[in-house]
Structure formats: C-alpha cells, structure tokens
PyMOL Python script that loads the backbone (N, CA, C, O; Angstrom):
from pymol import cmd

cmd.read_pdbstr("""\
ATOM      1  N   MET A   1       7.169  -1.824  -5.371  1.00  0.00           N
ATOM      2  CA  MET A   1       5.554  -1.486  -5.763  1.00  0.00           C
ATOM      3  C   MET A   1       4.971  -0.692  -4.855  1.00  0.00           C
ATOM      4  O   MET A   1       4.992  -0.785  -3.628  1.00  0.00           O
ATOM      5  N   LYS A   2       4.463   0.075  -5.527  1.00  0.00           N
ATOM      6  CA  LYS A   2       4.017   1.612  -4.750  1.00  0.00           C
ATOM      7  C   LYS A   2       2.876   1.712  -4.591  1.00  0.00           C
ATOM      8  O   LYS A   2       2.125   1.299  -5.475  1.00  0.00           O
ATOM      9  N   ILE A   3       2.306   2.349  -3.297  1.00  0.00           N
ATOM     10  CA  ILE A   3       0.776   1.989  -2.439  1.00  0.00           C
ATOM     11  C   ILE A   3       0.281   2.746  -2.633  1.00  0.00           C
ATOM     12  O   ILE A   3       1.070   3.660  -2.397  1.00  0.00           O
ATOM     13  N   ALA A   4      -0.980   3.334  -3.081  1.00  0.00           N
ATOM     14  CA  ALA A   4      -1.342   5.468  -2.918  1.00  0.00           C
ATOM     15  C   ALA A   4      -2.981   5.095  -3.003  1.00  0.00           C
ATOM     16  O   ALA A   4      -3.707   4.259  -3.541  1.00  0.00           O
ATOM     17  N   PRO A   5      -3.073   6.130  -2.220  1.00  0.00           N
ATOM     18  CA  PRO A   5      -4.927   6.241  -2.307  1.00  0.00           C
ATOM     19  C   PRO A   5      -5.359   6.832  -3.244  1.00  0.00           C
ATOM     20  O   PRO A   5      -4.586   7.363  -4.041  1.00  0.00           O
ATOM     21  N   LEU A   6      -6.581   6.889  -3.381  1.00  0.00           N
ATOM     22  CA  LEU A   6      -7.793   6.803  -4.358  1.00  0.00           C
ATOM     23  C   LEU A   6      -7.260   8.571  -4.427  1.00  0.00           C
ATOM     24  O   LEU A   6      -6.100   8.712  -4.815  1.00  0.00           O
ATOM     25  N   ALA A   7      -7.682   9.282  -4.238  1.00  0.00           N
ATOM     26  CA  ALA A   7      -7.694  10.448  -3.966  1.00  0.00           C
ATOM     27  C   ALA A   7      -6.820  10.922  -4.742  1.00  0.00           C
ATOM     28  O   ALA A   7      -7.098  11.442  -5.823  1.00  0.00           O
ATOM     29  N   GLU A   8      -5.295  10.760  -4.133  1.00  0.00           N
ATOM     30  CA  GLU A   8      -3.653  10.808  -4.631  1.00  0.00           C
ATOM     31  C   GLU A   8      -4.106  10.360  -6.422  1.00  0.00           C
ATOM     32  O   GLU A   8      -4.280  11.138  -7.360  1.00  0.00           O
ATOM     33  N   VAL A   9      -4.165   9.391  -6.414  1.00  0.00           N
ATOM     34  CA  VAL A   9      -4.204   8.883  -7.904  1.00  0.00           C
ATOM     35  C   VAL A   9      -4.860   9.809  -8.917  1.00  0.00           C
ATOM     36  O   VAL A   9      -4.311  10.214  -9.942  1.00  0.00           O
ATOM     37  N   LYS A  10      -6.423  10.176  -8.413  1.00  0.00           N
ATOM     38  CA  LYS A  10      -7.237  10.673  -8.960  1.00  0.00           C
ATOM     39  C   LYS A  10      -6.557  12.212  -9.883  1.00  0.00           C
ATOM     40  O   LYS A  10      -6.677  12.590 -11.049  1.00  0.00           O
ATOM     41  N   ASP A  11      -5.703  12.880  -8.452  1.00  0.00           N
ATOM     42  CA  ASP A  11      -5.194  13.638  -9.128  1.00  0.00           C
ATOM     43  C   ASP A  11      -3.859  14.035  -9.551  1.00  0.00           C
ATOM     44  O   ASP A  11      -3.552  15.213  -9.740  1.00  0.00           O
ATOM     45  N   ARG A  12      -3.118  13.117  -9.690  1.00  0.00           N
ATOM     46  CA  ARG A  12      -1.837  12.317 -10.226  1.00  0.00           C
ATOM     47  C   ARG A  12      -1.670  11.509 -10.986  1.00  0.00           C
ATOM     48  O   ARG A  12      -0.570  11.031 -11.262  1.00  0.00           O
ATOM     49  N   PHE A  13      -3.327  11.020 -11.746  1.00  0.00           N
ATOM     50  CA  PHE A  13      -3.311   9.686 -12.765  1.00  0.00           C
ATOM     51  C   PHE A  13      -2.502   9.546 -13.713  1.00  0.00           C
ATOM     52  O   PHE A  13      -2.281   8.376 -14.026  1.00  0.00           O
ATOM     53  N   SER A  14      -1.730  10.706 -14.555  1.00  0.00           N
ATOM     54  CA  SER A  14      -0.382  10.398 -15.534  1.00  0.00           C
ATOM     55  C   SER A  14       1.144  10.037 -15.108  1.00  0.00           C
ATOM     56  O   SER A  14       1.906   9.201 -15.594  1.00  0.00           O
ATOM     57  N   ALA A  15       1.301  10.792 -14.221  1.00  0.00           N
ATOM     58  CA  ALA A  15       2.034  10.418 -13.258  1.00  0.00           C
ATOM     59  C   ALA A  15       2.155   8.977 -12.632  1.00  0.00           C
ATOM     60  O   ALA A  15       3.138   8.254 -12.797  1.00  0.00           O
ATOM     61  N   TYR A  16       1.453   8.768 -12.167  1.00  0.00           N
ATOM     62  CA  TYR A  16       1.125   7.240 -11.457  1.00  0.00           C
ATOM     63  C   TYR A  16       1.028   6.460 -12.994  1.00  0.00           C
ATOM     64  O   TYR A  16       1.283   5.269 -12.818  1.00  0.00           O
ATOM     65  N   ILE A  17       0.874   6.617 -13.771  1.00  0.00           N
ATOM     66  CA  ILE A  17       0.980   6.176 -15.475  1.00  0.00           C
ATOM     67  C   ILE A  17       2.017   6.111 -15.131  1.00  0.00           C
ATOM     68  O   ILE A  17       2.371   5.223 -14.356  1.00  0.00           O
ATOM     69  N   ASP A  18       2.932   7.140 -15.651  1.00  0.00           N
ATOM     70  CA  ASP A  18       4.264   6.625 -15.722  1.00  0.00           C
ATOM     71  C   ASP A  18       4.560   6.001 -14.488  1.00  0.00           C
ATOM     72  O   ASP A  18       5.076   5.042 -15.063  1.00  0.00           O
ATOM     73  N   GLU A  19       4.673   5.730 -13.390  1.00  0.00           N
ATOM     74  CA  GLU A  19       5.260   5.380 -12.118  1.00  0.00           C
ATOM     75  C   GLU A  19       4.881   3.703 -12.771  1.00  0.00           C
ATOM     76  O   GLU A  19       5.784   2.882 -12.610  1.00  0.00           O
ATOM     77  N   SER A  20       4.219   3.450 -13.136  1.00  0.00           N
ATOM     78  CA  SER A  20       3.427   1.503 -13.642  1.00  0.00           C
ATOM     79  C   SER A  20       4.315   1.727 -14.347  1.00  0.00           C
ATOM     80  O   SER A  20       4.170   0.505 -14.367  1.00  0.00           O
ATOM     81  N   HIS A  21       5.304   2.079 -15.119  1.00  0.00           N
ATOM     82  CA  HIS A  21       6.307   1.066 -16.109  1.00  0.00           C
ATOM     83  C   HIS A  21       7.164   0.772 -14.970  1.00  0.00           C
ATOM     84  O   HIS A  21       7.332  -0.436 -14.802  1.00  0.00           O
ATOM     85  N   GLU A  22       7.667   1.424 -14.263  1.00  0.00           N
ATOM     86  CA  GLU A  22       8.685   1.131 -13.469  1.00  0.00           C
ATOM     87  C   GLU A  22       8.151  -0.159 -12.351  1.00  0.00           C
ATOM     88  O   GLU A  22       9.011  -1.035 -12.270  1.00  0.00           O
ATOM     89  N   SER A  23       6.922  -0.426 -11.499  1.00  0.00           N
ATOM     90  CA  SER A  23       6.130  -0.911 -11.453  1.00  0.00           C
ATOM     91  C   SER A  23       5.503  -1.083 -10.953  1.00  0.00           C
ATOM     92  O   SER A  23       5.521  -0.023 -10.329  1.00  0.00           O
ATOM     93  N   PRO A  24       4.447  -1.812 -10.377  1.00  0.00           N
ATOM     94  CA  PRO A  24       2.833  -1.610 -10.170  1.00  0.00           C
ATOM     95  C   PRO A  24       2.726  -1.236  -9.107  1.00  0.00           C
ATOM     96  O   PRO A  24       3.189  -1.583  -8.020  1.00  0.00           O
ATOM     97  N   VAL A  25       1.815  -0.177  -9.580  1.00  0.00           N
ATOM     98  CA  VAL A  25       0.842   0.931  -8.214  1.00  0.00           C
ATOM     99  C   VAL A  25      -0.795   0.485  -8.108  1.00  0.00           C
ATOM    100  O   VAL A  25      -1.853   0.525  -8.737  1.00  0.00           O
ATOM    101  N   VAL A  26       0.011  -0.126  -6.396  1.00  0.00           N
ATOM    102  CA  VAL A  26      -1.473  -0.468  -6.028  1.00  0.00           C
ATOM    103  C   VAL A  26      -2.251   0.878  -5.680  1.00  0.00           C
ATOM    104  O   VAL A  26      -1.850   1.998  -5.365  1.00  0.00           O
ATOM    105  N   VAL A  27      -3.628   0.286  -5.876  1.00  0.00           N
ATOM    106  CA  VAL A  27      -4.670   1.805  -5.505  1.00  0.00           C
ATOM    107  C   VAL A  27      -5.170   1.993  -4.294  1.00  0.00           C
ATOM    108  O   VAL A  27      -6.249   1.678  -4.796  1.00  0.00           O
ATOM    109  N   THR A  28      -5.443   2.207  -3.155  1.00  0.00           N
ATOM    110  CA  THR A  28      -6.122   2.238  -1.992  1.00  0.00           C
ATOM    111  C   THR A  28      -7.219   3.022  -1.786  1.00  0.00           C
ATOM    112  O   THR A  28      -7.077   4.232  -1.962  1.00  0.00           O
ATOM    113  N   ARG A  29      -8.614   2.466  -1.347  1.00  0.00           N
ATOM    114  CA  ARG A  29      -9.848   3.270  -0.961  1.00  0.00           C
ATOM    115  C   ARG A  29      -9.852   2.774   0.252  1.00  0.00           C
ATOM    116  O   ARG A  29      -9.818   1.560   0.453  1.00  0.00           O
ATOM    117  N   ASN A  30      -9.918   4.099   1.659  1.00  0.00           N
ATOM    118  CA  ASN A  30     -10.073   4.238   2.725  1.00  0.00           C
ATOM    119  C   ASN A  30      -8.472   2.933   3.662  1.00  0.00           C
ATOM    120  O   ASN A  30      -8.302   2.508   4.805  1.00  0.00           O
ATOM    121  N   GLY A  31      -8.009   2.848   2.866  1.00  0.00           N
ATOM    122  CA  GLY A  31      -6.780   1.817   3.558  1.00  0.00           C
ATOM    123  C   GLY A  31      -6.629   0.454   2.833  1.00  0.00           C
ATOM    124  O   GLY A  31      -5.779  -0.382   3.140  1.00  0.00           O
ATOM    125  N   ARG A  32      -7.485   0.325   1.900  1.00  0.00           N
ATOM    126  CA  ARG A  32      -7.975  -1.084   1.064  1.00  0.00           C
ATOM    127  C   ARG A  32      -7.436  -1.183   0.255  1.00  0.00           C
ATOM    128  O   ARG A  32      -7.012  -0.057  -0.002  1.00  0.00           O
ATOM    129  N   PRO A  33      -6.858  -2.336  -0.943  1.00  0.00           N
ATOM    130  CA  PRO A  33      -6.361  -2.526  -1.749  1.00  0.00           C
ATOM    131  C   PRO A  33      -7.942  -3.080  -3.027  1.00  0.00           C
ATOM    132  O   PRO A  33      -8.823  -3.940  -2.994  1.00  0.00           O
ATOM    133  N   VAL A  34      -7.491  -1.890  -4.056  1.00  0.00           N
ATOM    134  CA  VAL A  34      -9.026  -1.484  -4.567  1.00  0.00           C
ATOM    135  C   VAL A  34      -9.077  -2.118  -5.834  1.00  0.00           C
ATOM    136  O   VAL A  34      -9.835  -2.904  -6.402  1.00  0.00           O
ATOM    137  N   ALA A  35      -8.071  -1.546  -6.081  1.00  0.00           N
ATOM    138  CA  ALA A  35      -6.922  -1.787  -7.958  1.00  0.00           C
ATOM    139  C   ALA A  35      -5.404  -1.308  -7.988  1.00  0.00           C
ATOM    140  O   ALA A  35      -4.779  -0.468  -7.340  1.00  0.00           O
ATOM    141  N   MET A  36      -5.056  -2.234  -9.058  1.00  0.00           N
ATOM    142  CA  MET A  36      -3.586  -1.884  -9.307  1.00  0.00           C
ATOM    143  C   MET A  36      -3.345  -1.655 -10.703  1.00  0.00           C
ATOM    144  O   MET A  36      -4.229  -2.191 -11.370  1.00  0.00           O
ATOM    145  N   LEU A  37      -2.491  -1.066 -11.395  1.00  0.00           N
ATOM    146  CA  LEU A  37      -1.836   0.208 -12.884  1.00  0.00           C
ATOM    147  C   LEU A  37      -1.200  -0.098 -12.450  1.00  0.00           C
ATOM    148  O   LEU A  37      -0.697   0.094 -11.343  1.00  0.00           O
ATOM    149  N   ILE A  38      -0.850  -1.414 -14.241  1.00  0.00           N
ATOM    150  CA  ILE A  38       0.083  -1.471 -14.692  1.00  0.00           C
ATOM    151  C   ILE A  38       0.364  -1.785 -15.985  1.00  0.00           C
ATOM    152  O   ILE A  38      -0.477  -2.406 -16.636  1.00  0.00           O
ATOM    153  N   ALA A  39       1.303  -1.494 -16.423  1.00  0.00           N
ATOM    154  CA  ALA A  39       1.935  -0.970 -17.806  1.00  0.00           C
ATOM    155  C   ALA A  39       1.288  -1.779 -18.566  1.00  0.00           C
ATOM    156  O   ALA A  39       0.600  -2.599 -17.960  1.00  0.00           O
ATOM    157  N   ILE A  40       1.280  -1.811 -19.322  1.00  0.00           N
ATOM    158  CA  ILE A  40       1.456  -2.306 -20.732  1.00  0.00           C
ATOM    159  C   ILE A  40       2.414  -2.056 -21.538  1.00  0.00           C
ATOM    160  O   ILE A  40       2.116  -1.145 -22.310  1.00  0.00           O
ATOM    161  N   GLU A  41       3.415  -2.465 -21.685  1.00  0.00           N
ATOM    162  CA  GLU A  41       4.317  -1.947 -22.945  1.00  0.00           C
ATOM    163  C   GLU A  41       4.221  -3.041 -24.820  1.00  0.00           C
ATOM    164  O   GLU A  41       4.646  -2.739 -25.935  1.00  0.00           O
ATOM    165  N   GLU A  42       3.610  -4.050 -24.408  1.00  0.00           N
ATOM    166  CA  GLU A  42       3.094  -4.506 -25.631  1.00  0.00           C
ATOM    167  C   GLU A  42       2.375  -4.762 -25.821  1.00  0.00           C
ATOM    168  O   GLU A  42       1.683  -4.869 -24.809  1.00  0.00           O
ATOM    169  N   ASP A  43       1.347  -5.305 -27.632  1.00  0.00           N
ATOM    170  CA  ASP A  43       0.291  -5.952 -27.041  1.00  0.00           C
ATOM    171  C   ASP A  43       0.456  -6.934 -26.466  1.00  0.00           C
ATOM    172  O   ASP A  43       0.032  -6.863 -25.312  1.00  0.00           O
ATOM    173  N   ASP A  44       1.080  -8.272 -26.841  1.00  0.00           N
ATOM    174  CA  ASP A  44       1.209  -9.436 -25.918  1.00  0.00           C
ATOM    175  C   ASP A  44       0.652  -9.327 -24.936  1.00  0.00           C
ATOM    176  O   ASP A  44      -0.355 -10.001 -24.721  1.00  0.00           O
ATOM    177  N   ASP A  45       1.497  -7.786 -23.370  1.00  0.00           N
ATOM    178  CA  ASP A  45       0.891  -7.991 -22.175  1.00  0.00           C
ATOM    179  C   ASP A  45      -0.290  -7.402 -22.215  1.00  0.00           C
ATOM    180  O   ASP A  45      -0.827  -7.248 -21.118  1.00  0.00           O
ATOM    181  N   LEU A  46      -0.982  -6.943 -23.355  1.00  0.00           N
ATOM    182  CA  LEU A  46      -2.226  -6.661 -23.161  1.00  0.00           C
ATOM    183  C   LEU A  46      -3.427  -7.810 -23.488  1.00  0.00           C
ATOM    184  O   LEU A  46      -4.589  -7.603 -23.141  1.00  0.00           O
ATOM    185  N   ASP A  47      -3.033  -8.996 -24.168  1.00  0.00           N
ATOM    186  CA  ASP A  47      -3.307 -10.289 -24.050  1.00  0.00           C
ATOM    187  C   ASP A  47      -3.104 -11.263 -23.602  1.00  0.00           C
ATOM    188  O   ASP A  47      -3.299 -12.277 -24.272  1.00  0.00           O
ATOM    189  N   SER A  48      -2.838 -11.306 -22.858  1.00  0.00           N
ATOM    190  CA  SER A  48      -2.106 -12.083 -21.140  1.00  0.00           C
ATOM    191  C   SER A  48      -2.683 -11.885 -19.898  1.00  0.00           C
ATOM    192  O   SER A  48      -3.053 -12.607 -18.972  1.00  0.00           O
ATOM    193  N   LEU A  49      -2.648 -10.448 -20.193  1.00  0.00           N
ATOM    194  CA  LEU A  49      -3.847  -9.484 -19.206  1.00  0.00           C
ATOM    195  C   LEU A  49      -5.912 -10.070 -19.522  1.00  0.00           C
ATOM    196  O   LEU A  49      -6.855 -10.075 -18.731  1.00  0.00           O
ATOM    197  N   LEU A  50      -5.839 -10.419 -20.822  1.00  0.00           N
ATOM    198  CA  LEU A  50      -6.953 -10.402 -20.641  1.00  0.00           C
ATOM    199  C   LEU A  50      -7.468 -11.618 -20.438  1.00  0.00           C
ATOM    200  O   LEU A  50      -8.563 -11.892 -19.948  1.00  0.00           O
ATOM    201  N   LEU A  51      -6.334 -12.597 -20.976  1.00  0.00           N
ATOM    202  CA  LEU A  51      -6.749 -14.552 -20.423  1.00  0.00           C
ATOM    203  C   LEU A  51      -6.448 -14.276 -18.978  1.00  0.00           C
ATOM    204  O   LEU A  51      -7.443 -14.461 -18.277  1.00  0.00           O
ATOM    205  N   VAL A  52      -5.405 -13.899 -18.331  1.00  0.00           N
ATOM    206  CA  VAL A  52      -5.791 -14.564 -17.223  1.00  0.00           C
ATOM    207  C   VAL A  52      -7.103 -14.008 -15.948  1.00  0.00           C
ATOM    208  O   VAL A  52      -7.517 -14.446 -14.874  1.00  0.00           O
ATOM    209  N   HIS A  53      -7.290 -13.239 -16.521  1.00  0.00           N
ATOM    210  CA  HIS A  53      -9.046 -12.444 -16.247  1.00  0.00           C
ATOM    211  C   HIS A  53     -10.380 -12.955 -17.297  1.00  0.00           C
ATOM    212  O   HIS A  53     -11.431 -12.346 -17.495  1.00  0.00           O
ATOM    213  N   ASN A  54      -9.950 -14.246 -17.864  1.00  0.00           N
ATOM    214  CA  ASN A  54     -10.771 -15.040 -18.681  1.00  0.00           C
ATOM    215  C   ASN A  54     -11.063 -15.916 -18.041  1.00  0.00           C
ATOM    216  O   ASN A  54     -10.133 -16.712 -17.913  1.00  0.00           O
ATOM    217  N   PRO A  55     -12.361 -16.312 -17.309  1.00  0.00           N
ATOM    218  CA  PRO A  55     -12.857 -17.472 -17.083  1.00  0.00           C
ATOM    219  C   PRO A  55     -13.356 -18.799 -17.523  1.00  0.00           C
ATOM    220  O   PRO A  55     -13.648 -19.875 -17.002  1.00  0.00           O
ATOM    221  N   ARG A  56     -13.322 -18.125 -19.013  1.00  0.00           N
ATOM    222  CA  ARG A  56     -13.448 -19.569 -20.377  1.00  0.00           C
ATOM    223  C   ARG A  56     -12.403 -19.960 -20.401  1.00  0.00           C
ATOM    224  O   ARG A  56     -12.292 -21.177 -20.252  1.00  0.00           O
ATOM    225  N   PHE A  57     -11.151 -19.150 -20.594  1.00  0.00           N
ATOM    226  CA  PHE A  57     -10.195 -19.666 -20.496  1.00  0.00           C
ATOM    227  C   PHE A  57      -9.176 -20.070 -19.344  1.00  0.00           C
ATOM    228  O   PHE A  57      -7.982 -20.213 -19.607  1.00  0.00           O
ATOM    229  N   LEU A  58      -9.502 -20.187 -18.513  1.00  0.00           N
ATOM    230  CA  LEU A  58      -9.711 -20.227 -16.875  1.00  0.00           C
ATOM    231  C   LEU A  58      -9.718 -21.629 -17.674  1.00  0.00           C
ATOM    232  O   LEU A  58      -8.755 -21.928 -18.380  1.00  0.00           O
ATOM    233  N   GLN A  59     -10.618 -22.312 -17.565  1.00  0.00           N
ATOM    234  CA  GLN A  59     -11.424 -23.543 -17.947  1.00  0.00           C
ATOM    235  C   GLN A  59     -10.712 -24.322 -18.757  1.00  0.00           C
ATOM    236  O   GLN A  59     -10.194 -25.372 -18.378  1.00  0.00           O
ATOM    237  N   LEU A  60     -10.660 -24.020 -19.532  1.00  0.00           N
ATOM    238  CA  LEU A  60      -9.926 -24.661 -20.551  1.00  0.00           C
ATOM    239  C   LEU A  60      -8.950 -24.933 -20.084  1.00  0.00           C
ATOM    240  O   LEU A  60      -8.788 -26.137 -19.885  1.00  0.00           O
ATOM    241  N   LEU A  61      -7.612 -23.808 -19.600  1.00  0.00           N
ATOM    242  CA  LEU A  61      -6.108 -24.542 -19.278  1.00  0.00           C
ATOM    243  C   LEU A  61      -6.634 -25.459 -18.624  1.00  0.00           C
ATOM    244  O   LEU A  61      -6.393 -26.528 -19.185  1.00  0.00           O
ATOM    245  N   GLU A  62      -7.595 -25.668 -17.172  1.00  0.00           N
ATOM    246  CA  GLU A  62      -7.420 -26.701 -16.186  1.00  0.00           C
ATOM    247  C   GLU A  62      -8.070 -27.725 -16.807  1.00  0.00           C
ATOM    248  O   GLU A  62      -8.066 -28.831 -16.267  1.00  0.00           O
ATOM    249  N   GLU A  63      -8.578 -27.569 -17.754  1.00  0.00           N
ATOM    250  CA  GLU A  63      -9.258 -29.167 -17.872  1.00  0.00           C
ATOM    251  C   GLU A  63      -8.322 -29.529 -19.309  1.00  0.00           C
ATOM    252  O   GLU A  63      -8.707 -30.597 -19.786  1.00  0.00           O
ATOM    253  N   ALA A  64      -7.524 -29.082 -19.871  1.00  0.00           N
ATOM    254  CA  ALA A  64      -6.574 -29.029 -20.491  1.00  0.00           C
ATOM    255  C   ALA A  64      -5.038 -30.272 -19.835  1.00  0.00           C
ATOM    256  O   ALA A  64      -4.404 -31.201 -20.337  1.00  0.00           O
ATOM    257  N   ARG A  65      -5.043 -29.456 -18.331  1.00  0.00           N
ATOM    258  CA  ARG A  65      -3.943 -30.020 -17.287  1.00  0.00           C
ATOM    259  C   ARG A  65      -4.472 -31.156 -16.575  1.00  0.00           C
ATOM    260  O   ARG A  65      -3.757 -31.754 -15.771  1.00  0.00           O
ATOM    261  N   GLN A  66      -5.947 -31.590 -16.850  1.00  0.00           N
ATOM    262  CA  GLN A  66      -5.695 -32.697 -16.317  1.00  0.00           C
ATOM    263  C   GLN A  66      -6.702 -33.645 -17.216  1.00  0.00           C
ATOM    264  O   GLN A  66      -7.387 -34.635 -16.958  1.00  0.00           O
ATOM    265  N   ARG A  67      -6.443 -32.822 -18.450  1.00  0.00           N
ATOM    266  CA  ARG A  67      -6.280 -34.945 -19.523  1.00  0.00           C
ATOM    267  C   ARG A  67      -4.834 -34.634 -19.669  1.00  0.00           C
ATOM    268  O   ARG A  67      -4.429 -35.226 -20.669  1.00  0.00           O
ATOM    269  N   VAL A  68      -3.642 -33.785 -18.952  1.00  0.00           N
ATOM    270  CA  VAL A  68      -2.030 -34.601 -19.020  1.00  0.00           C
ATOM    271  C   VAL A  68      -1.883 -35.443 -17.704  1.00  0.00           C
ATOM    272  O   VAL A  68      -1.145 -36.428 -17.708  1.00  0.00           O
ATOM    273  N   ARG A  69      -2.527 -35.097 -16.652  1.00  0.00           N
ATOM    274  CA  ARG A  69      -2.950 -35.654 -16.004  1.00  0.00           C
ATOM    275  C   ARG A  69      -3.350 -37.118 -16.064  1.00  0.00           C
ATOM    276  O   ARG A  69      -2.840 -38.157 -15.644  1.00  0.00           O
ATOM    277  N   VAL A  70      -4.406 -36.829 -16.713  1.00  0.00           N
ATOM    278  CA  VAL A  70      -4.858 -38.510 -16.902  1.00  0.00           C
ATOM    279  C   VAL A  70      -3.894 -39.335 -17.558  1.00  0.00           C
ATOM    280  O   VAL A  70      -3.324 -40.277 -17.008  1.00  0.00           O
ATOM    281  N   THR A  71      -3.656 -38.845 -19.151  1.00  0.00           N
ATOM    282  CA  THR A  71      -3.231 -39.568 -20.155  1.00  0.00           C
ATOM    283  C   THR A  71      -1.972 -39.436 -20.134  1.00  0.00           C
ATOM    284  O   THR A  71      -1.569 -39.895 -21.202  1.00  0.00           O
ATOM    285  N   GLY A  72      -0.765 -38.918 -19.276  1.00  0.00           N
ATOM    286  CA  GLY A  72       0.442 -38.490 -19.315  1.00  0.00           C
ATOM    287  C   GLY A  72       1.117 -37.429 -20.549  1.00  0.00           C
ATOM    288  O   GLY A  72       2.338 -37.273 -20.586  1.00  0.00           O
ATOM    289  N   GLY A  73       0.432 -36.900 -21.295  1.00  0.00           N
ATOM    290  CA  GLY A  73       0.359 -35.826 -22.313  1.00  0.00           C
ATOM    291  C   GLY A  73       1.030 -36.410 -23.559  1.00  0.00           C
ATOM    292  O   GLY A  73       0.626 -37.502 -23.957  1.00  0.00           O
ATOM    293  N   VAL A  74       1.711 -35.979 -24.008  1.00  0.00           N
ATOM    294  CA  VAL A  74       2.585 -36.283 -26.134  1.00  0.00           C
ATOM    295  C   VAL A  74       4.631 -35.664 -25.427  1.00  0.00           C
ATOM    296  O   VAL A  74       5.294 -34.756 -24.926  1.00  0.00           O
ATOM    297  N   SER A  75       4.643 -36.975 -25.929  1.00  0.00           N
ATOM    298  CA  SER A  75       6.365 -36.912 -25.692  1.00  0.00           C
ATOM    299  C   SER A  75       7.008 -35.529 -26.682  1.00  0.00           C
ATOM    300  O   SER A  75       6.401 -34.782 -27.450  1.00  0.00           O
ATOM    301  N   LEU A  76       7.800 -35.548 -26.472  1.00  0.00           N
ATOM    302  CA  LEU A  76       8.601 -34.375 -27.207  1.00  0.00           C
ATOM    303  C   LEU A  76       8.229 -34.610 -28.807  1.00  0.00           C
ATOM    304  O   LEU A  76       7.460 -34.024 -29.568  1.00  0.00           O
ATOM    305  N   ALA A  77       9.366 -36.035 -29.010  1.00  0.00           N
ATOM    306  CA  ALA A  77       9.024 -36.420 -30.062  1.00  0.00           C
ATOM    307  C   ALA A  77       8.070 -36.637 -30.784  1.00  0.00           C
ATOM    308  O   ALA A  77       8.209 -36.470 -31.996  1.00  0.00           O
ATOM    309  N   GLU A  78       6.376 -37.227 -30.054  1.00  0.00           N
ATOM    310  CA  GLU A  78       4.964 -36.977 -31.051  1.00  0.00           C
ATOM    311  C   GLU A  78       4.632 -35.610 -30.864  1.00  0.00           C
ATOM    312  O   GLU A  78       3.537 -35.242 -31.288  1.00  0.00           O
ATOM    313  N   PHE A  79       5.499 -34.654 -30.215  1.00  0.00           N
ATOM    314  CA  PHE A  79       4.646 -33.985 -30.405  1.00  0.00           C
ATOM    315  C   PHE A  79       5.635 -32.684 -31.487  1.00  0.00           C
ATOM    316  O   PHE A  79       5.211 -31.578 -31.822  1.00  0.00           O
ATOM    317  N   ARG A  80       6.614 -33.119 -31.733  1.00  0.00           N
ATOM    318  CA  ARG A  80       7.390 -32.673 -32.826  1.00  0.00           C
ATOM    319  C   ARG A  80       6.609 -33.226 -34.244  1.00  0.00           C
ATOM    320  O   ARG A  80       6.156 -32.608 -35.208  1.00  0.00           O
ATOM    321  N   ARG A  81       6.670 -34.804 -33.887  1.00  0.00           N
ATOM    322  CA  ARG A  81       6.027 -35.125 -35.681  1.00  0.00           C
ATOM    323  C   ARG A  81       4.832 -34.604 -35.808  1.00  0.00           C
ATOM    324  O   ARG A  81       4.444 -34.667 -36.974  1.00  0.00           O
ATOM    325  N   ARG A  82       4.028 -34.074 -35.025  1.00  0.00           N
ATOM    326  CA  ARG A  82       2.760 -33.590 -34.666  1.00  0.00           C
ATOM    327  C   ARG A  82       2.813 -32.024 -35.699  1.00  0.00           C
ATOM    328  O   ARG A  82       1.847 -31.463 -36.217  1.00  0.00           O
ATOM    329  N   LEU A  83       4.479 -31.555 -35.761  1.00  0.00           N
ATOM    330  CA  LEU A  83       3.747 -30.020 -35.762  1.00  0.00           C
ATOM    331  C   LEU A  83       4.603 -30.416 -36.876  1.00  0.00           C
ATOM    332  O   LEU A  83       4.484 -29.461 -37.643  1.00  0.00           O
ATOM    333  N   ASN A  84       5.435 -31.294 -37.452  1.00  0.00           N
ATOM    334  CA  ASN A  84       6.176 -31.614 -38.339  1.00  0.00           C
ATOM    335  C   ASN A  84       7.625 -30.779 -38.073  1.00  0.00           C
ATOM    336  O   ASN A  84       8.074 -30.029 -38.939  1.00  0.00           O
ATOM    337  N   VAL A  85       8.101 -30.930 -37.163  1.00  0.00           N
ATOM    338  CA  VAL A  85       9.165 -30.353 -37.116  1.00  0.00           C
ATOM    339  C   VAL A  85      10.143 -31.040 -36.647  1.00  0.00           C
ATOM    340  O   VAL A  85      10.057 -31.857 -35.730  1.00  0.00           O
ATOM    341  N   ALA A  86      11.533 -30.620 -37.505  1.00  0.00           N
ATOM    342  CA  ALA A  86      12.828 -31.738 -37.629  1.00  0.00           C
ATOM    343  C   ALA A  86      13.384 -31.342 -36.229  1.00  0.00           C
ATOM    344  O   ALA A  86      13.409 -30.182 -35.819  1.00  0.00           O
ATOM    345  N   SER A  87      13.936 -32.697 -35.369  1.00  0.00           N
ATOM    346  CA  SER A  87      14.320 -32.638 -34.489  1.00  0.00           C
ATOM    347  C   SER A  87      15.389 -31.602 -33.798  1.00  0.00           C
ATOM    348  O   SER A  87      15.062 -30.586 -34.411  1.00  0.00           O
ATOM    349  N   VAL A  88      16.217 -31.278 -33.118  1.00  0.00           N
ATOM    350  CA  VAL A  88      17.326 -29.880 -33.029  1.00  0.00           C
ATOM    351  C   VAL A  88      18.521 -30.580 -32.200  1.00  0.00           C
ATOM    352  O   VAL A  88      18.750 -30.454 -30.997  1.00  0.00           O
ATOM    353  N   GLU A  89      19.293 -31.425 -33.244  1.00  0.00           N
ATOM    354  CA  GLU A  89      19.898 -31.469 -32.040  1.00  0.00           C
ATOM    355  C   GLU A  89      21.566 -31.600 -32.472  1.00  0.00           C
ATOM    356  O   GLU A  89      22.427 -31.665 -31.595  1.00  0.00           O
TER     357      GLU A  89
END
""", "prot")
cmd.dss("prot")
cmd.show_as("cartoon", "prot")
cmd.util.cbc("prot")
cmd.orient("prot")
C-alpha cells in the first residue's frame, strides 16, 4: 500500500490511479489519512464497495445475522430444498 500527500496526488492523479491497480493508495492531508484510491477492476467490485458503505444494507445484514443467531438458520438440505437444487454428491 502506498501513502501519498494530497498535493502530490493532485499533481500526478493519473499515475496514482494506475498505481491503485497494484494496491490501494492512501491519500493524506497534513500527514493524516483522508481518502483511499482503490481500483475498480470489474462491475462487481463497484457494487461491493457501494454496498459495504450503505447504512441500510449494513442494517439489513445485521438483522439477518441476529435472526440466524436466534433461529439457528437453515440447514443445507433445507436451503437446497427451497432453491429446488439437487444435492451434489
């Protein structure tokens, strides 16, 4: 991971975008991290990034985790039955 000051990133933005394909680039202002450049290689990457920062999605995920803790979730056999998927054995 590379760490670079904002002024340098502004001057060489295109180069830092290219570098973000190798690893994230942390951007600093006055020595403190303020942003991160992360390459988006595929459409799924963007979807994942947007979801992980979506408060409503995170709330739904936590509610689902709590339901699983309380109910024990569904067995693999039941999961396959609901999806109408044959067992692979």
